[in-house]
N, C-alpha and C positions, 0 to 999 in steps of 0.2 A: 196337296196337289205337290207336283215338281218344284211350282214357283214359290209357294210356302215352306216347302224345305229349304231353299236356296236363301230367302229371305229371313228364317231362325237363323241358319248356322251364320249367316253375315252379322245381324243382330247381335247376337252371343256373342261372336267375337269382338265386336267394338266394343260392348258393354265390359269385356274383361279388358282390353286394350284401354278403354277411358280408365278402369281401375285402378291401373298399375301406372299411368302416365304421371310421372312425376318432375318432370322437365318441361322448360317452352316448347323444344322443339320435339318434344312426345305429344305434347297437348294439339299443337299445330297440324302434327300428322293426325289424331283424331280428328281436327274440326276437318279435315281436306278428307278423311273418308265419310265423316258424316254427310258431309256432301254431295258425294258418288252416292250412298244409300237413300239418300232424301230424295234425288231425281228416280230411283227405283221406285220409293215407296208412294211416290205421287203418281207415277204412272201406272203402276199395278191398281190403282183406286182408279183412275180414268179409265182403267181397261174395262175393270168390272162394271162402272157405272155404265158404260156404252154399249157393252157386249151380253151382259146378262143381267142390267137394269130392267131392260125392256121382256124380258121373260118373265122377272117376277113381278112385274107389273100386271103381265095377263093373268100370271098363276095366284099371285098372293100379294096384293097390295100393301096388306100391313108389313110384311117381311122385306118389299122394296124400301118403305117409308122407314122402318129400322136400321137396313143398310146404309141408305142418305145419311139419316141422321148420324150413325157410328161414323161412317165416312168423314163426316164433317169434323166431327168432333177429334179423330183422329187426325188429321189432318191439320188442326188447329196447332196442336201438339207437335207434330213435326214440324212447323214453320217456326213454333216457340223453340223448338231445340235447335234448329239452325240459327234463329237469332243469339242462341246461347255460345254455338259453337263458333258463330262469329266472334263472339267475346272472347272465347279460350284459344282463336287463333291469334288476338292481340294480347293476350296477357303476358305481362313481366316476369320477373324472378320475385318478385315482392308479391304479388298477388295469384301466384301460380297454385297452391294447393287449394286457395278460397276458390278461384274459379274451375278448378278442375272436379273439386268434391262436390259439386251443386251441377256441374254438369253432369256425372257420375249419376247423383241423385235423379236427377230430370229425367235421364235415359232408363233406369232402372223403373221407376215407376211407371213410364211410358210404355216399355217392353210388357209388363204385366197385363195392360190393359190390351195393348196390339197381339198380343198372345191370344188373351181370351176371345178375339173377335175374330181371329182366323180362326180358332178351334170351333167356334159358332158356325163359319162360313162351311165347314168341311164338313160336319153333322148335320144343322138341322136347314141351310140353303140347298146342298147338294142333294138331300133325303127330299127335298120339293121339288129340284129338277128332274132326278132321278125317277120320281114319281109319273112326270109327266112327257117324258122323252125316254125315245130308245138311245142306246148306247152310241150308235150311227149318227142319232140327230145331235146327241151332245158332245162328239165329236167335231161334229159340221161347225157347231159354235165355238169349240174351243180352235180351230182350223183360222176359224174366221178373224178370231182375234189375234191369233199369231201373225197371221199373212198380213194385218195392219201395222206391225210394228216396224219402224224403220233399220235397216242392218246396225247404225253402229249402237241404239237400244239394246237390239237384239244380242248382241255380243256381250253388252255389259250384263244383260239377264241371266244368261248363259255361264257367264264368269262366275257368279255365285250360284247358278242352280248346280251346275254340273259335279262340285265337290263333294255336294251335299247328298246325292243318289248313291244306292247300292248298285254293283257292278248291272244287275238285271235293270235297273232302270234307266241308266245309262245308256245301258245295247239298247233298250226298246225307244228310249229318244232318239239316238244316231239313225236307228233302222227305220224308223218314221219319214225322219228328213231325208234318209237316202232313196226311200219309196215316192216321195212326194214334192221332194226338191231337186233342182239342177243340182248335177254334179258338180260344179263350183263350190255350192253352197256345202255340199255334206263334204267335201274336204277341205273347207274353212271351220269345219264344226268338227270335225275330227280334229285336225292340230288344234284347234282350243282345247279341245278334250283332254288331248295329249299332255298338253303345259299345266292344266288345273286339275286333273285328275290325280288322285294317288296312284303312286306307280304299279301295284301290284292290280288293281281295279282298273288301270287302263290295260294294261295285260291281257286279262281276262275279256272284256270288251272285245280288245284288237282283235283276238282270236275270232270270236260271235262273229265279228263283221267279216272274218274273210270268206 
């Protein structure tokens, strides 16, 4: 899914950022960036629990139980990394290397599990939903989820998602907004895309939107 692509891109980037951060200022930047991503990860889990959970409850209670168990475990890891990031922000020149390495290893271990979880959602979970619902019904579930997201959080998500998309995916996303949202929302999303998407990709998308 688009949101998973955006989260993967952002998480890989912060892992690289953490791996090369060797100064206190750089570590504080990593800690600040993690706080941003932590908010998105927690919100994403909440959206899945609220909007996908009830359907899994009806279709496959065992699968729902697995999703809830995985989300609880991953949420605990996310919060633990958040606590480590707080320590990172307070690191001084004496222990900067030690704290930086500890954060990097903890983050890397988390990503291996988180990426596996997203891959399972995209295969096993999606297959169950696709077998039970039409494309239109699935689109309605997604639309309800998207409509529940308040504007500032939606902007934060789209800032991560759009740079991770192909030109076709970015066009489809914006075209859907153009067809289903007020013009002011489409204008804002297009302006955001122009700033966060690679220039060549944006030129392709912009031409198709005309």
